[in-house]
N, C-alpha and C positions, 0 to 999 in steps of 0.2 A: 650306265654305259649304253651307247647306241647299239641297236641290233646289227650285227656285223656278218658279212659273208665274204670270206677271203680278205679280211681287213677293211672292207668297205661296207657302208650301210646298204641294206636291202630296202629300197624305197617301196613301200606298199601304198598304192593309191588310195585316196580317201579324203574325207572332210574332217577337219578338226575345229572345235569351238572352245572358247575359253574367255578369260577375263584378264584385264590389266589392273593392277592394284599397287598401292603404296602405303607406307607407314605414315605418310603425311595426311592432313585433312583437306588437301586441295583437290577439288573435283577434276582438275585437268590431269590428274594422275590415275584416274579410274575409267575403265571402258570395257568394251566387248570386242572380241576378235574372232574372225573366221579365216582359216587357211584351207585351200583345196590343193592337195598334193598329187603329183603324177608319178608314174613308175620310174621316170628319169631323174627325179629329184627336183624338177621344176614345180613352182607353186604360184598361186595367186592368193593375195591376202587383202582383207578389208578389216579396218578397225576404226573405232571412234574413241575419243577421249573427252571427258567433261560433259556439261549439260547444254551448252549453247551451240547453235548451228552456225558457227563462223569458221572461216578459213581453215585453220590448222587443227580443227577438232575432228575431221573426218578424212580418212586416208584410204587409198588403194595402191597396191604395189605388187609387182611380179618379181620373181627371183629364182635362184637355183641353189639348193643346198650343195655344199662341196662333198667329196667322197666320204668325209668323216661325219657328215650330217650337220655341219655347221653353216651358218649364214651370217654375214656381216655387211652392213650398209651404213654409209655416211652421206647425208644429204645436204643440200644448200640451206642457208638460214631462211627462216620464215619471213615473208613479206605480207603486207596487207592484202595483196591481190593473189597470193600464191596458195593453191590448194594441193600442191605436190607434197609428197612425204619429205619432211625435214628432220634433222637430228640424226641420232645414231640408233640403229636397230641391231640387236644380236639375238640369234635364235639357235637352238640346238635340238636336234631330234634325239630325245633321250631313249626312246624305245619305239617300237612300231605303233604304240598307242599314245605317246606323250611328247609334247614339244614344250620347251621352257626357254626363257630368255629375258631380255630387258629392252626398254625403249626410253630414250631421253631426248629432250629438245634443248638441253643446255640449262634449262631452268627447272623443269619437272622430270622426275624419273619414275618409271613404273616397272614392276616385275611382271612377266608374262607367263601364263600357264594355260596350255590347251590340252584337251584330250580328244581322241578319235571318237567321232560320232558313230553310235551303233546303227547297224543296218538290220531292218526287220522286213521279212517278206510277208505277203498277204496270208500265207498259210502258217506263218511263224510270228505271231504278234508279240510285242514286248510284254513281259509279265506285269509291267507297271501300268498297262492300259487301264484307264478309268478316270473318275472325277475325284478331286481332293479339295479339302479345305485346310487353311492354316492360320496360325497366329504368330506374331513376332513381338518381341519385348521392346521396351523403350531404352535408348542408350543413356539417357540422363537420369532416369529415375525408375527403378524396377517396380515401384508401387503404382505407376500409371501405365496405361496401355501403350503399345507401340502401333499395332495395326492388325489387319486381317486380310485374307484373300482367298481366292479359289483358283484351282488349276485343273486343266484337263490334259491327259496324256493320250495321244492317238495310238492306234495299234502299231504304227510305224515309228513310234518314239518321239513324236513332235509334241512339245510342251507349249501350252497357251495359258498364261496366268494373268490375273488382274486383281486389284484390291484397293484398299485405302489405308493411309497412315492415320494416326490418331489426331493429326492436325488437319484432317479432311483433304489430304492431297492424294489424288488418284494415281495409279500406276498400272502399267501393263507390260508384258514381255512375251516374246516367242523365242524358243531355243529347242535344242535336241538333247535327248539322253545320250550320255557317252557310254563307251563299252564297259566302264566300271560302275555304271548306274548313278552317275553324278549329273547335276543340273548346274550349268554356269549361269549365274544370276547377274544381270545388269539391267536395272530399271530406273527410268527417270520419273521423279515425282512431280505432280502438278503440271503435267504436259512436258516441260523441258527445263525449267529453271528453278524448281523448288526443292531440289535435293536428289540424292542417288541412293539406291540399294545395290550393293555389289559383293559378290562372293560365290561360294559353292555350297550346294545342298546335295545330300546323298539319299537316294531311295533305299530303304531297308525296312523289312517287316520286323519291328521290335515291339516289346511290350508297351512302350510309351509313344510310338509314332510310326508312320509309314514313310516319312522322309524328315530329315532334320539337318541342322547345320548352323553355322554362324556367318552372318554377312555384315559388312560395314554399312552404316547409315550415316550419310552426310546430309545435314539439314540445309535449308535455303541460305543463299548468300546474303550477308548484310554488310554495310560499310564498316571497314576496319581501319587500323592505323596506316599512315603514309598513303592515304588515298586508295588503298587496296580494298578488295572485298574478301571476307572470310566467311566460313560456314557458321551459321548460328549455333550449331551443335554438331558433334560427331561421336561415333563410338561403334563398337561391335554389338550386335543384337542376336539373340538366339531365335531360331525358327523351328516350329514343330508342326508337321502336317499329318493329316489323317485321310484315309480313303473315305469317300462318302457314297453310300448306296441309297437310292430312293426306297424308302420302306413300303411294303405292301401290307396294309392292315395292321400296322404297328407304328408306334411313335418314333421320332428320330433319335430320342434319347431313351435308354433303358431305365425303367423305374420299377420300384418294388411295391407300389400300391396304386389304386385307381383314382384316388382323390388326394389333393394337396401333395402331389408327388414331385414338384419342382420348387426350387427357391431362387428368386431373382434378387440380385444385389446391385445397386447403383451407388457408386461412391466417387469422391473427388469431383472434379469439374465444377468447383464453386458451390457444391452442396453444403449446407450447414451441418447436416448429419447424413449418413448413408440411408438410402431408401431400401427397405427390406420387404419383400412380398412373397407370399406363398401362392403358388398357382397349381392348376391341374392341367396336364396335357393329355388329351384323349388319343385313342388309337387312330383317329382321323387327323391328328396333329392340329387340333384346335385348342386354344388356351382359354382358361377361365380363371380369373383372379378371385381368390377367396375373400378379399376385402378390397374391391376395386375402387381406386381413388379417381377423381375427376381427370379425364383425359388419358388415362392409362390404356394401352393396347399392346398386343404382341401377336405377330404372325411369323410363320416360317415357310420358306420355299422348299418343298420336299424334293424338287428336282436339282436344286443347286446347293442346298445345305446352308443357306443364308437366312438370317432373321432380321426383322425390323420391328421397332416398337416406339411408343410415345409415352411421355410422362410429364407431370407438372413439376417443374423445378422449384426449389425454395425461393428463387427470385420472382416467382409467379409467372414465368414464361413456360410455354409448352416446348419441350425439346424432343428430338428424334434420336434414338439410339439404334445402332446396327452392329451386326457381328456374324459369326459363323458357328456351326455345330461341328465339334470334333467327335466323331462317333467312336473312334478307338479309345480316346480318353474319357468319353461319356460326359462331356461338358460343353457348354456354350460360352463364348467369349467375344467381347467387342468393345465399343466405346461410344461416347457421345461428346459433344463440344458445347460449352455454355456460351452465352452471349458475349463473354469477355475473351473467348478463344481458349479457355482452359479445358483440356481433355479430361474426361471422366471414364471410369472403368465400369464394364458391364460383365456380370457373371451369371450363368445359369447352371445350377447344380441339382441333380436328382436327389430326392430324399425319401 
C-alpha cells in the first residue's frame, strides 16, 4: 500500500532506478528506467527498451502522480519518425521507496520495478564501498561458463561494472545502490546488438558471496520464422560476487602450502580431454607451472582481481583464457573460446 498521510500519498523527493522485464524472450521488453520525483508528486522519467538505438527504444516523459500515488498515460501510436512516448504506462508508488507498474506498446509488455536510490554523504559512505569480482552461469548449459566481470562501488553508492560473456561479448553498466542494498542490472552485450543482461542483484555479506542474484540473459538476435528475429538463446543465470582487496605480501588466493598449491583445469571449448596443471603461486603473486607445457602462462592483476593466461589447444593453436579471482569463495573462474567459437571453462582451485 502507498505511504499515506490523511488518505493521500506523502511524496518524498528523490531518485528511483530500476528495470523493465518480461516473461518473453524479446529484447524489446527489457530495459532500464530512472524516475526523479518531487515533493508535489511531479516526476521526470527516462527509460529504454531493447538493444537497438532506433525511435521507440528510448523515451523521456514527465508526469504527475495522483493523490493515491498512481499514474496512467496513453500515448499515440509509434511512427518511423516518432521518438515520443507511445503505448500505455501505468505506475504506482507502492511505498516511499518503491514504484511498480507496467509498460506496453500494444505488441510488447513489460513489468516495471524501481527502488529509491540511497544517498550517502562524504562523511557517511556506503558500507558496500570497494572493488568486486563476479562470475555468472550459462543459461543453456550449466557445465560451460557464462562470463565474468568486475565492479566498483564508490563511497556515494555509484556502481561501475564491466565484463565479458563466454562468447567474448563485452558489457558495461553504471547504476546506483538502492536503499535496500540492491543493484538494478541492465547491460547490453557486444556494444548494443549482441544480447542483454537484465535483473536485480543484492549486496549482502554471506558465507558464499558479497552480492548475488538472478538475471535474465538474452543472446544475440538471429533470423527466425515469418521474417522475424529471435534471440539465439535465453534464460535466467545466477550471479555471485566477492569483494576483492589487493593483497600486501600475500597471494590473491589462500593456500595451505608453499609449492604446488594451485590446480588449473581447462575443459570444454573443443578440447579432446581436459587440461590439468599444478602450479605454485608465490606471495608476490607469480605463477610457476610444475610441468610447464609449450606456450603456457598465467598472470594476475592484484589491483583488479583479473587473470590472463595462454595454453596450447589440442587443435595445435595457442589460445588465451581470462577470468577473475573470487576471494571470498577462494577460487578463480573464467573462460576461453576456441577457433570454432566454442566456449571452454577455466577453474583455479587451491590445494
